[in-house]
Structures are given as C-alpha cells and as structure tokens.
N, C-alpha and C positions, 0 to 999 in steps of 0.2 A: 244920919248918913243915908239910911235906906230910903227915906222920903226924898232926899235930893237925887238919888239915883233914879227912882221911879218917875220923877218929874223932869228928868233931863232929856232933851231932844236926842242926844247921842244914844240913850238907852233904846228908844223906839227905832231909830234909824239903824243902830247896830243889830237889833233883832231882825229887821227886814233884810239887811245885808247877809246875815247868817242863813236865813231861810232861803233866800234866792240862791246863794252859793251851794247850799245843801241840795236844793232842787236840781240845779245844773249838774252837780256831781251824780245824783241819783239817776237823772235822765240819761246822761252819757255813759254812766257806769252800768246801765241795764238793771238797776235795782227795782224798777217798777215792774219789770217782766221777768224777774229772776225765778228760776225753778227751785232754788234752794229754799226749803221751808223755814230756815232760820232767818232769812232776810227776804221773805216773799214780798211781792209788790203790794199785796193787800196790807201788810203790816206797815210798810213804808208809807203808803198813802194815808193810813190812819194816823200815823205819827205826825205827818205833815199837816193833817187837818187839825189835830190837837194843838200843835205849835202855832199854826195859823190862827186858830181861835184865840189862843193866848195873846198873839200879837194884835189882833183886831181889838180885843178888849183893852189891851194896854194903850193902843192908839186912842180909843174912845175916852179912857180916863185922862190921858195926857191932854187931849183937846179940851175936854169938859172942865178939867181942873184949871187949865191955863186961861180959859175964858170965863171961869167962875159960874158955870152952868149948874154944878152939883156941889152941895155942901154935905160931904160924907159924914161929918159929925152929927148933923141933924137928921139925916135920912140915909143911913148906911144900907138898909135893905132895898130902898128905891135905887140907890146907885148900883148895887149888885145886880138887881133884876134888869135895870136899863142896859147895862153893859152886856149881859148875857143875851138879852132880847135883840140888841143891835147886831151882835155877832151872829146870832141865829138868822136874822134877816139877810145879812151879807152872805152867809153860808148858802141860803136858799138861792140868792141871785147867782152865786158861783155855780151851783148845781145846774141852774137853767143855762148858764153860759157853757158848761161842759156838754150838756145835752144838745145845745145848738151847734157846737163844734162837731159832735158826732153826726148830727143830721146833715150838716153842710159838707163835711169832708169824708165821712164814712171810714173805710179802711184804706185810705190812700197811703202811699209810701211815706209821706211827710207827717202823717197824723197817727198817733197812737190812740186807740179808742179809750175814751174817758169813763164812760158809764158801763158798769158791770151789772146793771139791773136795779130794781127797787131796793134790794138789801144793801147794795153798795152805796146808793144815795142816802139811805137811812143811816148807815154806819158813819158816812162822811159827816152828816149833820149832827149825829150824836157826839162824835169826836170834836167837832167845832164847839159844841156847847160845853163839853168837858174842859177843853182848853180855856174857854171864856170864863167858866166857873172858877178854874184855878187862878187865872189872872185877877178876876174880880175879888176873890178871897184874899189874895196877896195885897192888892191895892187897898181894899176896905180895912183889912186888919192892920196894915202898916200905918195908914193915915189916921185911923181912929186911935190906935195905940200911941202914936206920936203926939196927938192932940195939938197940932200946929195949925197955923193959918195956911190957907192954900194960895195966898198971894205969892206970885213968883217974883 
C-alpha cells in the first residue's frame, strides 16, 4: 500500500498543492514577518525549505521510478545520494533566484526581501537537504522493504 501511495501522481501533486496553499496563507497572514517568536518568519521559512526539499526529492523519485532510471534494490545508496544531490542543486538555483529578486526589486512595496544574508542562505540549503534526506530515506526504505518491481 505504501509503495502505491509513493508512486502515485496524486501524492506528488497533492504535496505541491499543500505547499502552495500554505505559502499563500503564510504570505498573506504575515507569518514570514511575524514578530511573535513562536511563529517567527525564520522558522516558517525553514519549515518551507524542509518541506520543499521533501517534495523535490519525492518528485525526483516519482520521475526516476516511473522512467526506470533507478533500481533502488540494486543501488539504494546511489538512489539516496542522487535525490539529495538533485534537491541541493535545485535549492542552490532557488537561492540564486531569490538573490536576483532582491537585486532587481530591492525593498519595493510589492517585494519582500528574500535574503537575510549568508547565514539565511546556508540555513535554507541545510533545510532543503534535511527534507530531501527524509524523503529519500522514506522512499528507499519503503521500496527496498517492499521488494517489488518498479514497473507501474
């Protein structure tokens, strides 16, 4: 049952829908810039990076398993490292995108500054990798434990 859920397109799309909805709620609800230490913007940003990393790794596994690019039974460590590395690469691209937004728009009324400095960028990348590691562990553990064919 778990294998079927992880391989279903609705799982990956459902995660994306939840992430986008939560981001919209956080943006309009002021959670990114909240002064309340229990829901500070830094914590919200880190949670979103971890969840985003989980989603990117899930998308990686969904695509690779569907196309037959990875055999987790033969190479579980390779599959784990590949998913985490791909997520880290996309995380770096995202940070470059945020940096370019800040350079382009600055502190305009329609733009909230994305970068809080080097430590913010590093924490964002660390939480991307934490989320990817969690997703990779779930996928590899579930698929290896199930010992099933990856043919859909």
